[in-house]
C-alpha positions in Angstrom: 5.2 -10.6 13.1 2.1 -12.8 12.6 2.7 -15.9 10.5 0.6 -15.5 7.5 1.9 -17.6 4.4 3.0 -21.2 4.1 3.0 -21.4 0.2 6.7 -21.7 -0.9 6.2 -18.8 -3.7 4.4 -16.5 -1.3 7.0 -17.0 1.4 9.9 -16.1 -1.1 8.0 -13.1 -2.4 7.3 -11.9 1.1 10.7 -12.0 2.2 11.5 -9.7 -0.8 8.9 -7.0 0.2 9.9 -7.2 4.0 13.4 -6.9 5.5 14.2 -10.4 6.5 16.1 -9.3 9.5 13.0 -7.2 11.1 10.2 -8.6 9.2 9.3 -5.0 8.5 9.2 -2.7 5.3 9.8 0.8 4.3 7.7 0.9 0.9 7.1 3.9 -1.2 3.9 4.2 -3.0 4.5 5.6 -6.5 1.3 4.7 -8.2 -0.3 8.0 -8.0 0.2 8.9 -11.6 -2.2 6.2 -12.6 -5.0 7.8 -10.6 -4.2 11.4 -10.5 -1.6 12.1 -13.2 1.7 13.8 -12.7 1.4 15.6 -9.4 4.4 17.6 -7.8 7.1 15.2 -6.9 6.3 12.4 -9.4 8.2 13.6 -12.4 10.5 12.7 -13.9 9.4 9.3 -12.8 12.6 7.4 -13.9 14.8 9.5 -12.0 12.5 9.7 -8.9 12.6 5.8 -8.8 16.3 5.7 -9.0 16.4 8.0 -5.8 14.1 5.7 -3.9 16.0 2.7 -4.9 19.4 4.4 -4.1 18.0 5.2 -0.5 17.5 1.6 0.2 13.8 1.2 0.3 12.5 -2.4 1.0 9.8 -2.3 -1.8 7.9 0.1 -4.3 4.3 0.1 -5.2 3.8 1.3 -9.0 1.6 0.7 -12.0 2.0 -1.7 -14.8 3.0 1.0 -17.3 5.8 2.6 -15.2 7.2 -0.9 -14.3 7.4 -1.9 -17.9 9.3 1.3 -18.6 11.8 1.0 -15.6 13.0 -2.7 -16.0 16.5 -1.4 -16.2 16.2 0.1 -12.7 15.0 -3.1 -11.0 16.8 -5.9 -12.8 19.5 -7.2 -10.5 18.4 -5.2 -7.2 17.1 -6.8 -4.1 14.0 -4.5 -3.9 10.3 -5.7 -3.7 8.0 -4.7 -6.6 4.3 -4.3 -5.8 2.1 -3.9 -8.9 -1.3 -1.7 -8.6 -3.9 -3.9 -10.3 -6.8 -1.5 -10.0 -7.7 2.1 -10.8 -10.0 4.5 -9.1 -11.4 8.0 -9.9 -12.1 8.6 -6.2 -9.0 10.7 -5.5 -9.4 13.3 -8.2 -9.9 17.0 -7.4 -13.1 18.5 -8.6 -11.1 20.8 -10.7 -9.7 17.6 -12.4 -13.1 16.0 -13.3 -13.4 14.4 -9.7 -16.3 12.9 -8.1 -17.8 13.0 -4.7 -17.7 9.4 -4.8 -15.7 7.4 -7.0 -15.6 4.0 -8.5 -13.0 1.3 -9.0 -12.1 -1.0 -11.8 -9.3 -3.6 -12.5 -7.5 -3.1 -15.7 -4.8 -5.6 -14.8 -4.7 -9.3 -13.5 -2.4 -11.3 -11.4 -1.0 -12.9 -14.6 0.3 -9.6 -15.5 2.0 -9.3 -12.3 3.7 -12.9 -12.6 4.8 -12.0 -16.2 6.4 -8.8 -15.1 8.2 -10.2 -12.1 6.2 -8.5 -9.3 6.5 -9.9 -5.9 2.9 -8.7 -4.9 -0.2 -7.2 -6.1 -2.2 -4.6 -4.3 -5.9 -3.6 -4.8 -8.2 -1.3 -3.1 -11.5 -2.4 -1.1 -13.6 0.6 -0.1 -16.4 0.2 2.3 -18.9 3.0 2.9 -20.1 3.5 -0.6 -23.8 4.9 -1.0 -24.6 2.1 -3.3 -24.6 -1.5 -1.6 -24.1 -3.0 -4.8 -20.8 -1.1 -5.4 -19.5 -2.3 -2.1 -20.3 -5.7 -3.0 -18.6 -5.6 -5.9 -15.4 -4.3 -4.0 -15.5 -7.6 -2.1 -16.0 -9.8 -5.1 -13.3 -8.2 -7.0 -10.9 -8.7 -4.1 -11.8 -12.4 -3.6 -11.4 -13.0 -7.3 -7.9 -11.5 -7.1 -7.1 -13.5 -4.0 -7.9 -16.8 -5.6 -5.8 -15.9 -8.5 -3.0 -15.0 -6.1 -3.3 -18.4 -4.4 -2.9 -20.3 -7.9 0.3 -18.3 -8.6 1.9 -18.1 -5.2 1.7 -14.2 -5.3 1.3 -12.0 -2.3 -1.9 -10.1 -1.9 -1.9 -6.7 -0.4 -5.6 -5.3 0.1 -5.8 -1.6 0.6 -8.8 -1.5 2.9 -10.4 1.9 3.7 -13.6 3.6 4.6 -14.7 6.1 1.8 -17.9 7.2 0.3 -20.7 9.3 1.3 -21.7 7.1 4.2 -18.2 7.8 5.9 -18.0 10.7 8.4 -14.3 9.9 9.6 -12.2 7.7 7.5 -9.9 6.5 10.1 -12.4 5.9 12.9 -11.3 3.1 15.0 -14.4 0.9 14.7 -14.4 1.4 10.9 -10.8 0.6 10.6 -11.3 -2.5 12.7 -14.2 -3.6 10.6 -12.8 -3.4 7.1 -9.3 -4.6 8.2 -10.9 -7.6 9.5 -12.9 -8.3 6.3 -9.7 -7.8 4.2 -8.1 -10.6 6.4 -11.1 -12.9 6.1 -11.0 -12.5 2.3 -7.7 -14.0 2.3 -5.2 -11.1 2.1 -1.6 -11.7 3.0 -0.9 -8.0 4.1 -3.3 -4.9 4.7 -2.5 -1.2 3.7 -4.8 1.0 5.6 -5.4 4.4 7.2 -3.5 5.6 10.3 -5.5 5.9 13.4 -5.1 9.1 15.5 -4.4 7.3 18.7 -1.2 5.0 19.2 -3.0 2.9 21.6 -5.9 2.4 19.2 -3.5 1.6 16.4 -1.7 -1.0 18.6 -5.1 -2.7 19.2 -6.1 -2.9 15.6 -2.6 -4.4 14.7 -2.9 -6.8 17.6 -6.3 -8.2 16.7 -5.6 -8.2 12.9 -5.5 -11.7 11.3 -2.4 -10.6 9.4 0.4 -7.8 9.3 -0.7 -4.3 8.8 1.3 -1.7 6.8 -0.1 2.0 7.3 -0.5 4.6 4.5 1.0 8.0 4.9 -1.9 10.1 3.6 -1.6 13.8 2.8 1.7 15.6 3.0 2.7 16.6 6.5 5.5 18.5 8.2 8.5 16.3 8.0 9.7 16.0 11.7 6.1 15.4 12.7 5.8 12.5 10.0 9.1 10.9 11.4 7.7 10.9 14.9 4.6 9.4 13.5 6.6 6.4 11.9 8.2 5.9 15.4 4.9 5.9 17.0 3.4 3.4 14.3 6.5 1.2 14.9 6.0 1.1 18.6 2.4 0.1 18.0 3.3 -2.9 16.1 2.9 -2.0 12.6 4.6 -4.2 10.1 5.9 -1.0 8.1 4.9 1.9 6.2 3.7 2.7 2.6 4.2 6.3 2.1 3.8 8.4 -1.0 3.6 12.1 -0.8 5.4 12.2 2.4 8.3 10.7 0.5 8.2 12.1 -2.9 7.1 15.5 -2.0 9.8 15.9 0.7 12.3 18.5 0.4 15.0 15.6 0.6 13.3 12.4 -0.1 16.6 10.4 0.2 17.1 11.8 3.8 13.6 11.3 4.7 14.0 7.5 3.5 17.1 7.1 5.5 15.4 8.5 8.7 12.3 6.3 8.0 14.4 3.2 7.6 16.1 3.8 10.9 12.9 4.2 12.5 11.3 0.9 11.2 14.2 -1.2 11.3 16.4 -0.1 14.2 
């Protein structure tokens, strides 16, 4: 894995997020409620979090409100905590007051993550928006978060994605190469981004990246196919996965996580 951090606080936090033996991570994204409400598989949230923790995940991505109400689950456990700092209306369906091109805001700050005991913060960075000022704001906001992370020794994960009216194919190789490079240049410690269709292309993106890349799961897929995908991502050099729907909407999330952990770490 690429060496990305030298700061004492950052290094300690990074080793809580990724397995110290493999330097890879199986991470559950459980921040969906902040953006899209109680979709299937996310309720009751406390019980779902307990299930993920018992399955031995390396880290969990969640919102400030959910973290504050789940302290009893995390205290005393060796599991990484990633706090989602921002919010977007990009993902809502039209029937739920969605927009064809959403916008992002930052309701929380790095100081909140420090106070709540998080090991990392995660922020979106969308490129391809129809309004150039909106895209510039995405960069400005991420740069501001990154400077705060440097001050506090906090890991910053940028979720870079091509979205918006100008994007025809979000996981197009050249687009993913573009925005992941921008995220690395901005100072991110880790990147979360889209999966490319081709394993060789994924390997090229990962090998050329300035920093380690974690790959998002996207829409719910057929389970055996998703596990095969995890194997291919690891072969391509990814530093792990941050999966949401493919975990919490699985027929057996615990079994899926055990299989994913074997694929990533073994």
